[in-house]
C-alpha positions as CSV (number, residue, x, y, z in Angstrom):
1,M,-99.9,40.4,-11.3
2,T,-96.4,39.5,-9.8
3,P,-95.0,36.2,-11.1
4,P,-94.1,33.7,-8.6
5,A,-90.4,33.6,-7.4
6,P,-88.4,30.8,-8.9
7,S,-88.3,27.6,-7.2
8,G,-85.3,25.8,-9.1
9,T,-81.8,27.0,-9.9
10,V,-79.7,26.6,-12.9
11,F,-75.8,26.3,-12.7
12,S,-73.4,26.1,-15.3
13,Y,-69.8,24.2,-15.0
14,Q,-66.7,26.2,-15.4
15,P,-64.0,23.9,-16.9
16,D,-61.0,26.0,-15.8
17,S,-62.0,26.2,-12.3
18,G,-64.3,23.0,-11.7
19,A,-66.7,25.4,-10.0
20,W,-70.6,25.4,-10.5
21,Q,-71.5,28.9,-11.5
22,W,-75.1,30.2,-10.5
23,E,-77.0,31.4,-14.0
24,C,-80.5,32.0,-12.9
25,G,-83.3,31.0,-10.7
26,S,-83.5,30.8,-7.0
27,T,-80.2,31.9,-5.1
28,S,-81.0,29.4,-2.3
29,P,-81.6,25.8,-2.2
30,S,-85.2,24.8,-3.3
31,G,-86.8,23.2,-6.1
32,E,-84.9,21.5,-8.8
33,I,-81.3,22.2,-9.4
34,V,-80.4,22.0,-13.1
35,L,-76.6,21.7,-14.1
36,V,-75.4,22.3,-17.7
37,F,-72.1,20.6,-18.2
38,N,-70.4,22.0,-21.3
39,W,-67.4,20.4,-22.6
40,S,-67.7,21.5,-26.3
41,E,-64.0,23.0,-26.3
42,E,-62.4,19.6,-26.5
43,S,-65.2,18.0,-28.2
44,D,-65.2,20.2,-30.9
45,G,-61.6,21.3,-30.9
46,L,-58.5,20.2,-32.5
47,N,-56.9,18.9,-29.3
48,P,-53.2,18.3,-28.8
49,G,-52.9,14.7,-29.4
50,G,-56.1,14.2,-31.2
51,T,-59.4,13.8,-29.9
52,H,-59.1,10.3,-28.7
53,G,-60.2,9.6,-25.2
54,Y,-61.5,13.2,-24.4
55,A,-65.4,12.0,-23.7
56,E,-64.2,9.8,-21.0
57,A,-61.8,12.2,-19.5
58,A,-64.6,15.0,-19.6
59,A,-66.7,12.3,-17.6
60,D,-64.0,11.7,-15.1
61,A,-63.9,15.8,-14.5
62,L,-67.7,15.8,-14.3
63,Y,-67.8,13.0,-11.6
64,A,-65.2,14.8,-9.7
65,A,-67.5,18.0,-10.0
66,L,-70.5,16.0,-8.7
67,R,-68.8,14.4,-5.9
68,D,-67.2,17.3,-4.5
69,P,-69.0,20.3,-5.9
70,E,-67.6,23.9,-5.5
71,L,-71.1,25.8,-5.2
72,P,-71.8,29.1,-3.9
73,A,-72.0,29.4,-0.2
74,A,-75.6,29.7,-0.1
75,F,-75.5,26.0,-1.4
76,A,-72.9,24.7,0.8
77,G,-73.7,21.3,2.0
78,V,-75.9,20.4,-1.1
79,S,-75.4,17.0,-2.6
80,L,-75.5,16.8,-6.2
81,V,-75.8,12.9,-6.2
82,D,-79.1,13.0,-4.8
83,P,-81.0,9.6,-5.7
84,A,-83.5,11.6,-7.8
85,I,-80.6,12.7,-10.1
86,H,-81.6,12.5,-13.9
87,F,-79.0,13.0,-16.6
88,I,-80.0,14.0,-20.0
89,G,-77.2,14.1,-22.9
90,H,-77.3,14.6,-26.6
91,S,-75.0,13.1,-29.2
92,R,-71.6,12.6,-27.6
93,G,-73.1,14.0,-24.6
94,A,-74.8,10.9,-24.1
95,V,-71.4,9.1,-24.1
96,V,-70.0,11.5,-21.5
97,N,-73.1,10.8,-19.3
98,S,-72.8,6.9,-19.6
99,D,-69.1,7.1,-18.6
100,C,-69.8,9.5,-15.5
101,V,-72.7,7.3,-14.7
102,E,-70.5,4.2,-14.6
103,R,-68.2,5.9,-12.1
104,L,-71.2,6.4,-9.8
105,A,-72.1,2.8,-10.1
106,A,-68.6,1.9,-9.1
107,A,-68.8,4.0,-6.0
108,G,-72.3,2.7,-5.1
109,I,-74.3,5.6,-5.9
110,A,-77.8,5.2,-7.3
111,V,-79.0,7.3,-10.2
112,D,-82.8,7.5,-11.0
113,Q,-82.7,8.2,-14.8
114,V,-80.5,8.5,-17.9
115,T,-82.0,10.0,-20.9
116,S,-79.9,9.6,-24.3
117,L,-80.8,11.8,-27.1
118,D,-79.4,10.5,-30.6
119,P,-76.4,9.1,-29.0
120,H,-73.3,9.2,-31.3
121,P,-70.2,7.7,-30.1
122,V,-67.3,8.6,-32.4
123,D,-65.8,5.3,-32.9
124,G,-65.1,4.6,-36.5
125,T,-68.4,3.0,-37.5
126,L,-71.0,5.4,-38.1
127,D,-71.8,7.6,-41.1
128,F,-69.9,6.4,-44.0
129,P,-67.7,8.0,-45.5
130,L,-67.0,10.3,-42.5
131,D,-66.5,6.9,-40.2
132,L,-63.0,7.0,-40.6
133,A,-62.7,9.1,-37.5
134,D,-62.1,7.0,-34.3
135,W,-61.9,9.1,-31.2
136,G,-62.2,6.1,-28.7
137,D,-65.7,6.9,-27.9
138,R,-67.4,3.9,-25.9
139,S,-71.1,3.4,-26.8
140,P,-73.5,4.3,-24.0
141,V,-75.0,1.5,-21.7
142,T,-77.4,1.0,-18.9
143,W,-75.5,0.5,-15.7
144,T,-76.7,-1.6,-12.9
145,N,-77.3,1.7,-10.4
146,V,-79.8,3.2,-12.9
147,D,-83.5,2.8,-12.1
148,F,-84.6,3.8,-15.5
149,A,-83.0,4.6,-18.9
150,D,-84.4,6.0,-22.0
151,N,-83.1,6.5,-25.4
152,Y,-84.5,8.4,-28.4
153,W,-82.5,8.1,-31.7
154,R,-83.0,8.0,-35.6
155,A,-80.4,7.3,-38.3
156,D,-80.1,8.0,-42.0
157,G,-77.3,5.3,-42.6
158,G,-74.9,7.8,-44.1
159,G,-73.8,8.5,-47.5
160,I,-73.4,11.9,-49.4
161,P,-74.6,14.4,-48.3
162,W,-76.2,12.5,-45.2
163,A,-72.9,11.7,-43.4
164,S,-72.8,15.2,-41.9
165,D,-76.1,14.6,-40.1
166,F,-74.6,12.3,-37.6
167,D,-76.6,9.2,-36.9
168,G,-77.8,7.9,-33.4
169,I,-77.9,4.5,-32.3
170,P,-80.0,2.3,-30.3
171,I,-78.4,1.2,-26.9
172,G,-80.8,-1.4,-25.4
173,A,-82.5,1.2,-22.9
174,D,-85.7,0.2,-21.1
175,T,-87.3,2.8,-23.7
176,D,-85.1,2.6,-26.9
177,L,-87.4,4.5,-29.4
178,D,-86.8,4.9,-33.2
179,L,-88.1,8.6,-34.0
180,G,-87.0,8.0,-37.9
181,A,-90.5,7.6,-39.0
182,A,-91.4,10.5,-37.4
183,I,-89.0,13.3,-37.9
184,E,-87.4,11.8,-41.0
185,G,-90.6,11.4,-43.0
186,A,-91.5,11.1,-46.9
187,F,-91.9,14.8,-46.9
188,D,-88.9,15.8,-44.8
189,V,-88.1,19.5,-45.5
190,D,-84.8,19.6,-43.9
191,P,-83.1,16.2,-44.1
192,L,-79.6,17.3,-42.9
193,F,-80.9,18.4,-39.3
194,E,-82.5,15.6,-37.8
195,H,-79.5,14.8,-35.3
196,T,-80.4,18.5,-34.0
197,E,-83.9,17.8,-34.1
198,V,-84.0,14.9,-31.8
199,H,-82.8,17.3,-29.1
200,A,-85.7,19.8,-30.1
201,W,-88.1,16.6,-29.9
202,Y,-87.3,15.7,-26.4
203,H,-87.6,19.6,-25.8
204,G,-91.0,19.4,-26.9
205,T,-92.1,16.6,-24.4
206,V,-90.7,18.8,-21.6
207,D,-92.9,22.1,-22.6
208,L,-95.8,20.8,-24.0
209,A,-96.8,24.1,-25.7
210,A,-93.3,24.9,-27.1
211,N,-93.1,25.7,-30.7
212,D,-89.3,25.8,-30.9
213,D,-86.5,24.6,-28.6
214,G,-85.4,28.1,-27.6
215,D,-82.1,27.7,-29.8
216,G,-83.7,28.1,-33.3
217,T,-84.9,24.7,-34.1
218,P,-88.7,24.4,-34.7
219,I,-90.7,21.8,-33.1
220,D,-93.0,19.3,-35.2
221,D,-92.9,21.5,-38.1
222,E,-92.3,18.9,-41.1
223,L,-94.4,19.3,-44.0
224,F,-97.5,16.7,-44.1
225,T,-95.8,15.0,-40.9
226,D,-96.1,15.2,-37.3
227,W,-93.4,14.3,-34.9
228,Y,-95.8,12.8,-32.2
229,G,-98.5,10.3,-32.4
230,R,-97.4,8.6,-35.7
231,G,-94.8,6.0,-36.8
232,G,-94.9,4.2,-33.3
233,V,-94.1,7.5,-31.5
234,P,-96.5,8.2,-28.5
235,G,-98.3,11.5,-28.2
236,R,-96.2,14.4,-26.9
237,N,-97.5,14.1,-23.5
238,A,-96.9,10.5,-23.1
239,T,-93.3,10.0,-24.0
240,G,-89.9,11.7,-23.2
241,F,-89.9,13.8,-20.2
242,Y,-93.2,11.8,-19.3
243,F,-91.2,9.3,-17.7
244,S,-89.3,11.5,-15.6
245,E,-89.2,11.8,-11.6
246,I,-90.9,15.4,-12.0
247,R,-93.8,14.1,-14.3
248,Q,-94.4,10.5,-12.6
249,G,-95.3,8.8,-16.0
250,A,-95.6,5.1,-15.7
251,R,-92.3,3.7,-17.1
252,P,-91.9,0.5,-18.9
253,A,-90.3,-2.8,-17.4
254,Q,-86.5,-2.6,-16.9
255,Q,-83.9,-4.2,-19.0
256,P,-80.7,-6.0,-17.2
257,G,-78.0,-3.4,-16.6
258,S,-74.2,-3.7,-17.0
259,T,-71.7,-4.1,-14.2
260,P,-69.0,-1.2,-14.1
261,T,-65.4,-2.2,-15.1
262,W,-64.1,1.4,-13.7
263,S,-62.6,1.4,-10.5
264,T,-62.7,4.3,-7.7
265,F,-58.9,3.9,-7.6
266,S,-58.4,4.7,-11.2
267,I,-56.7,8.0,-12.5
268,Y,-58.0,8.3,-16.2
269,N,-54.9,7.9,-18.5
270,G,-52.5,7.4,-15.5
271,D,-51.1,4.8,-17.5
272,F,-50.4,7.0,-20.4
273,E,-51.9,4.1,-23.0
274,T,-54.8,6.4,-24.3
275,V,-53.1,7.8,-27.4
276,G,-54.4,9.2,-30.9
277,S,-54.8,6.4,-33.7
278,D,-52.2,8.1,-35.6
279,G,-49.4,5.9,-33.8
280,L,-47.5,8.9,-32.6
281,G,-47.9,8.2,-29.0
282,I,-49.5,11.5,-28.1
283,G,-52.4,11.2,-25.9
284,Y,-53.2,14.3,-23.4
285,A,-56.8,13.3,-22.7
286,G,-57.2,13.4,-18.9
287,W,-54.3,15.9,-18.8
288,L,-55.9,19.1,-20.5
289,Y,-59.0,21.4,-20.1
290,H,-60.4,20.4,-16.5
291,G,-57.8,21.8,-14.3
292,G,-55.0,19.9,-16.4
293,E,-52.3,21.6,-18.2
294,K,-48.6,20.7,-19.4
295,S,-45.7,23.1,-19.4
296,G,-43.2,23.3,-22.6
297,V,-43.5,22.1,-25.7
298,L,-45.9,19.2,-26.7
299,I,-44.1,16.1,-26.6
300,P,-45.3,12.4,-27.2
301,W,-45.4,10.1,-24.5
302,S,-42.2,8.0,-24.4
303,A,-42.2,4.3,-25.6
304,V,-38.2,3.1,-25.5
305,D,-37.9,0.5,-22.8
306,P,-41.2,0.7,-20.9
307,P,-41.8,-1.2,-17.9
308,P,-43.5,-4.4,-18.2
309,D,-47.0,-4.8,-19.6
310,S,-46.8,-1.1,-20.9
311,L,-46.5,0.6,-24.2
312,Y,-46.1,4.1,-23.3
313,Y,-44.9,6.1,-20.3
314,L,-44.3,9.8,-19.5
315,T,-40.8,11.5,-19.3
316,L,-40.3,14.5,-17.0
317,F,-37.1,16.5,-17.9
318,G,-35.7,19.9,-17.0
319,D,-35.1,23.3,-18.1
320,N,-34.6,26.4,-15.6
321,D,-38.3,26.5,-14.9
322,G,-38.7,23.0,-14.2
323,R,-40.9,20.5,-16.1
324,T,-44.5,19.7,-14.9
325,I,-47.7,18.1,-16.1
326,Q,-50.9,18.3,-14.2
327,H,-53.9,15.8,-14.4
328,N,-57.4,17.0,-14.6
329,R,-59.4,17.1,-11.3
330,V,-60.3,13.8,-10.1
331,F,-62.1,12.8,-6.8
332,V,-60.3,11.0,-4.2
333,D,-62.5,8.5,-2.7
334,N,-62.8,7.9,0.8
335,A,-61.5,4.3,0.4
336,V,-58.1,5.8,-1.0
337,T,-55.2,5.1,1.3
338,G,-52.4,5.7,-1.1
339,I,-51.0,6.7,-4.4
340,E,-48.7,4.2,-6.5
341,F,-46.6,4.6,-9.6
342,A,-43.6,3.4,-11.4
343,H,-40.4,5.6,-12.1
344,R,-37.1,5.4,-13.4
345,V,-34.3,7.9,-13.1
346,A,-33.0,8.3,-16.3
347,I,-30.5,11.0,-15.6
348,P,-29.8,11.9,-11.9
349,S,-28.9,15.5,-10.4
350,S,-27.8,16.5,-7.0
351,N,-30.4,18.9,-6.4
352,D,-33.6,17.8,-8.2
353,R,-36.6,16.1,-6.6
354,L,-39.8,14.6,-7.9
355,Q,-43.0,16.1,-6.2
356,I,-46.4,15.0,-6.8
357,T,-49.0,17.5,-5.4
358,L,-52.8,17.3,-4.9
359,V,-54.0,20.7,-5.9
360,G,-57.3,22.0,-4.6
361,A,-59.3,25.1,-5.2
362,I,-57.7,26.5,-2.2
363,V,-54.9,24.2,-0.7
364,E,-52.2,21.9,-2.1
365,H,-50.9,18.7,-0.3
366,T,-47.5,17.6,-1.9
367,V,-47.7,13.8,-1.1
368,V,-44.6,12.6,-3.0
369,D,-41.1,14.5,-2.3
370,I,-38.4,12.3,-3.5
371,P,-34.7,13.0,-4.6
372,L,-33.6,12.1,-8.2
373,T,-29.9,12.0,-7.2
374,T,-29.2,8.3,-8.2
375,A,-30.0,6.7,-11.4
376,S,-32.4,3.6,-11.2
377,S,-34.2,1.0,-13.3
378,W,-38.1,0.9,-13.3
379,E,-39.2,0.3,-9.7
380,T,-43.1,0.7,-8.4
381,V,-43.5,2.8,-5.1
382,A,-46.5,3.9,-3.0
383,F,-46.9,6.6,-0.9
384,P,-49.8,7.6,1.9
385,V,-52.6,9.9,1.1
386,A,-53.8,11.4,4.5
387,A,-57.6,11.1,5.7
388,N,-57.8,14.8,5.5
389,E,-57.4,14.6,1.7
390,R,-59.9,11.9,0.9
391,G,-63.5,12.6,-0.1
392,Q,-62.3,15.7,-2.2
393,G,-61.5,16.8,-5.7
394,F,-57.9,17.6,-6.7
395,A,-56.0,18.0,-9.9
396,I,-52.7,15.9,-9.6
397,R,-49.3,17.9,-10.4
398,L,-46.2,15.9,-11.3
399,A,-43.3,18.1,-11.3
400,I,-39.1,18.2,-11.1
401,D,-38.3,20.8,-8.6
402,G,-34.8,21.9,-8.7
403,G,-34.7,24.1,-5.6
404,G,-34.2,27.1,-7.3
405,D,-30.9,26.0,-9.1
406,G,-32.6,24.9,-12.4
407,V,-33.5,21.2,-13.4
408,D,-31.2,18.7,-14.7
409,A,-32.8,15.5,-14.2
410,I,-34.6,13.1,-16.4
411,V,-37.3,10.8,-14.8
412,D,-39.7,8.6,-16.5
413,L,-43.1,7.5,-14.6
414,D,-46.0,5.2,-15.6
415,G,-49.2,3.5,-13.9
416,L,-50.3,6.3,-11.7
417,H,-53.3,5.2,-9.8
418,F,-54.7,5.3,-6.2
419,V,-54.7,2.0,-3.8
420,P,-56.7,1.1,-0.8
421,E,-53.4,0.1,0.9
422,P,-50.0,1.3,-0.2
423,D,-49.0,-2.1,-1.8
424,G,-45.5,-1.0,-3.3
425,Q,-42.5,0.2,-1.3
426,L,-44.3,2.4,1.4
427,L,-42.2,5.4,2.3
428,T,-43.7,7.2,5.1
429,G,-43.6,10.6,6.7
430,V,-42.9,12.1,3.1
431,G,-44.7,15.1,2.1
432,V,-49.1,12.8,-3.1
433,A,-74.3,16.1,-21.8
434,F,-75.2,18.7,-21.5
435,L,-77.8,18.9,-19.2
436,W,-79.0,16.7,-16.5
437,V,-81.7,17.4,-13.6
438,L,-81.4,16.9,-10.2
439,G,-84.5,16.6,-8.1
440,Q,-85.1,16.7,-4.4
441,S,-85.2,13.6,-2.4
442,R,-89.0,12.7,-3.0
443,R,-88.3,9.4,-4.9
444,T,-91.1,7.0,-4.7
445,R,-89.7,4.5,-7.2
446,S,-87.2,1.8,-5.7
447,R,-86.3,-0.5,-8.6
448,R,-83.0,-1.8,-9.1
449,R,-81.8,-3.9,-12.2
450,T,-79.9,-7.3,-12.4
451,P,-76.3,-7.2,-13.2
452,T,-75.3,-8.7,-16.5
């Protein structure tokens, strides 16, 4: 018998290009779309400037990839912010999802469900004695645009050797279920793997017949212990994926949601204040991995004589190849009409120019192009962003261009952000988790939570 043709599609995110690459399933839009967002390179790596802020920077890139997706031609026009969207994130992936959903909330975009699996923000408070690490992760919360939030977690309290089995936390979700009594029972045969087993536990509620999670972790295998139907944990067919839009299980009552503080005009770490906890003023989160890059040697942000209300700023200085830095891809909202920043020409040059360019997958738009011929003190300027540059995702390149004659100027920059109206000195005419599941638009639930 010929098996039925697949009705869903799986895409994986490509950090270098920001594109969604087809992996398996249908080659045309039908059924569910599953997106895999893998940010393990910066999550696990020894990043320049430490790991502080990289979770939120990844969320910024994910938000851009959802708002302006680069998909295969057969999927052109498919929206990845369908109201039936379901985010699922494990460990720090739950942190990235929460930060991304906050951005969707600020843009007024509804999310059906956010599922957190043993969320583990690295914020210096968990898993003694390894809790000295503080990477600036924010604890996941439920935002006002989310119809339903569920969280499944356990914690062993740290200590030796359990500190290496990272603890999850409760987050005040609509369902906030402690799995400890189920998967950390009295006869636990693998006491250092529960953080991973939470992921496997949820997999067991998706595929009710699965014996393992497909990645080597057995499901419901503890000696004299059942993962489901004991210790306050419902049966395998009545929790977890049961609450999804696909299963249509009855959901518990909502808890109040949190109002987003992120702005659609933000450029993450455009103020250069997200630095490592080492006090060295190095903080490249937002400027590496997702289309971001930095030329030349790695240098700290500058801290000598910053503009008012600032600690650190960027210094661009020249060599024969020019000096550039490029921000990760961001989404330029339709409400954006300008880009604003503070700058100071520390050392002028007769040929050098400061250029800020929106770098797309196919085209580039230079929106700032100003001479660096005269020394100046700090001043704030704004430049227009044209209508045809809005509603798209771009990386943002800052560069000194010497017109082919080498670069001698030194310029300082700070406070880079988008604005709804150019509110500085306007110069016109100048060339600036993990998994989640997207369902089709068949949603039958239409609840909204009350802001807190």
